[in-house]
MIVEX-647742 format. One record per residue: y, x, z of N, C-alpha, C in turn. Coordinates in steps of 0.05 Angstrom, whole numbers, plus 32768, in hexadecimal, padded with zeros to 4 digits. Layout:
% residues N
   n_py   n_px   n_pz   ca_py   ca_px   ca_pz   c_py   c_px   c_pz
      Y      X      Z       Y       X       Z      Y      X      Z
...
This chain:
% residues 76
   n_py   n_px   n_pz   ca_py   ca_px   ca_pz   c_py   c_px   c_pz
   84DD   834D   8480    84C3    8341    8480   84B0   8352   8491
   84A0   8346   84A2    848E    8355    84B3   8474   835B   84A4
   846A   8372   84A9    8450    837A    849E   843D   8380   84B4
   8426   8376   84B5    841A    8363    84A3   8424   8347   84A8
   8423   8336   8494    842E    831B    8497   841B   830A   84A7
   8425   82F5   84B3    8415    82E3    84C3   8400   82D5   84B1
   8407   82CF   8498    83F4    82C3    8486   83DC   82D5   8480
   83E1   82EE   847D    83CC    8302    8479   83BA   8304   8491
   83C6   8304   84A9    83B7    8306    84C2   83A7   82ED   84C7
   83B1   82D6   84C0    83A3    82BC    84C5   838B   82BA   84B2
   838A   82C9   849D    8372    82C9    848C   835B   82D8   849A
   8362   82EA   84AC    834E    82FA    84BA   8345   82EE   84D4
   8357   82E0   84E2    8352    82D4    84FD   835A   82B7   84FC
   834A   82A6   8507    834D    8289    8504   8363   827B   8512
   836E   8287   8528    8384    827A    8536   8399   828E   8540
   83B1   8284   8544    83C6    8296    854D   83C1   829F   856A
   83B5   828E   857A    83AE    8295    8595   839A   82AD   8595
   8385   82AB   8585    8372    82C0    8583   837E   82DA   8578
   8390   82D7   8565    839E    82EE    855A   83AE   82FD   856F
   83BC   82EE   8580    83CC    82FA    8596   83B9   8308   85AA
   83A3   82FA   85B1    8391    8305    85C4   8384   831F   85BB
   837A   831E   85A2    836C    8336    8597   837F   834D   8594
   8397   8348   8589    83AA    835D    8584   83B5   8369   859F
   83B9   8358   85B3    83C3    8363    85CC   83AE   8373   85DA
   8395   836B   85D9    837F    837B    85E5   837D   8396   85D7
   837F   8397   85BD    837E    83B0    85AE   8397   83C1   85B4
   83AE   83B5   85B7    83C6    83C4    85BD   83C4   83D2   85D8
   83B8   83C4   85EB    83B4    83D0    8606   83A0   83E7   8603
   838C   83E4   85F3    8378    83F9    85EF   8385   8412   85E2
   8396   840D   85CE    83A5    8423    85C1   83B7   8432   85D5
   83C4   8422   85E7    83D5    842E    85FB   83C6   843F   860F
   83B0   8434   8619    83A0    8441    862E   838E   8457   8624
   8385   8454   860C    8372    8468    8600   837C   8471   85E5
   838F   8483   85E3    839B    848A    85C9   8388   8496   85B5
   8370   849F   85BE    835D    84AA    85AC   8351   8495   8599
   8353   847C   85A1    8348    8466    8590   835A   8460   8579
   8372   846B   8579    8385    8466    8563   837B   8471   8548
   8368   8482   8549    835E    848E    8530   834F   8479   851F
   8349   8461   852A    833C    844C    851A   834F   8442   8504
   8369   8442   8509    837C    8438    84F6   837D   844A   84DE
   8378   8440   84C7    8378    8450    84AF   8394   8457   84A7
   83A6   8444   84A6    83C1    8449    849D   83D4   8437   84AE
   83E3   8443   84C0    83F4    8433    84D2   8411   843B   84CD
   8421   8426   84C8    843E    842B    84C4   844E   8422   84DC
   8441   8416   84EF    844F    840B    8507   8450   8420   851D
   8467   8422   852A    846A    8435    8540   8460   842A   855B
   845B   8410   855D    8452    8405    8576   8435   83FC   8575
   8429   83F8   858D    840D    83F1    858F   8406   83D6   8584
   8416   83C2   8589    8411    83A7    857E   8411   83A7   8560
   8424   83B5   8554    8425    83B7    8537   840D   83C5   852C
   8404   83DA   8539    83EC    83E8    8530   83D3   83D6   8532
   83D1   83C7   8548    83BA    83B5    854A   83BA   839F   8535
   83D2   8394   852E    83D4    8380    8519   83CD   838C   84FE
   83D4   83A5   84F9    83CD    83B3    84E0   83AF   83B7   84DF
   83A2   83BD   84F6    8385    83C0    84F6   8377   83A6   84EF
   8382   8390   84F9    8376    8376    84F3   8379   8370   84D5
   8391   8376   84CA    8396    8371    84AE   8385   8382   849C
   837F   839B   84A4    836E    83AD    8495   8351   83A7   8497
   834A   8395   84AA    832E    838E    84AE   831F   83A2   84C0
   832D   83B3   84CD    8321    83C6    84E0   831B   83B9   84FA
   832D   83A7   8503    832A    8399    851C   8323   837C   8518
   830E   8373   8525    8306    8357    8523   82FD   834E   853F
   82F2   8336   8541    82E9    832C    855A   82D0   831B   8555
   82C2   8315   856A    82AA    8304    8569   82AE   82EE   857D
   82AC   82D5   8575    82AF    82BF    8587   8295   82BA   8596
   8296   82B8   85B0    827F    82B4    85C1   8280   8297   85CC
   826A   8288   85C7    8268    826D    85D1   825D   826D   85ED
   8269   825F   85FF    825F    825D    861B   8255   8241   861F
   823D   823F   862A    8231    8225    862F   823F   8218   8647
   8242   81FE   8645    824E    81EF    865B   823A   81EB   8671
   8241   81F2   868A    822E    81F0    86A0   8226   81D4   86A5
   8237   81C0   86A1    8230    81A4    86A6   8219   819B   8695
   8216   81A6   867D    8201    819E    866B   81E6   81A9   8673
   81E6   81C0   8681    81CD    81CD    8688   81C1   81C2   86A2
   81D1   81B4   86B2    81C8    81A9    86CB   81BB   818D   86C6
   81A3   818A   86D0    8195    8170    86CC   8192   8161   86E6
């Protein structure tokens, strides 16, 4: 069984697509800037993606959805 479970992660983030996007961006950040790994309170995963998923599950890592206005609506 994988830890954290997909059910646990889906309680934190609303879609699987967003989950993949957020975790992959954080994994790249962990790879490129190892000093940011200190954010993880308790990590049992040896790889960056696993660590980012654990951060999401622990509530350390989240995201904010930004709404973009449609240009067609603003043109009169």
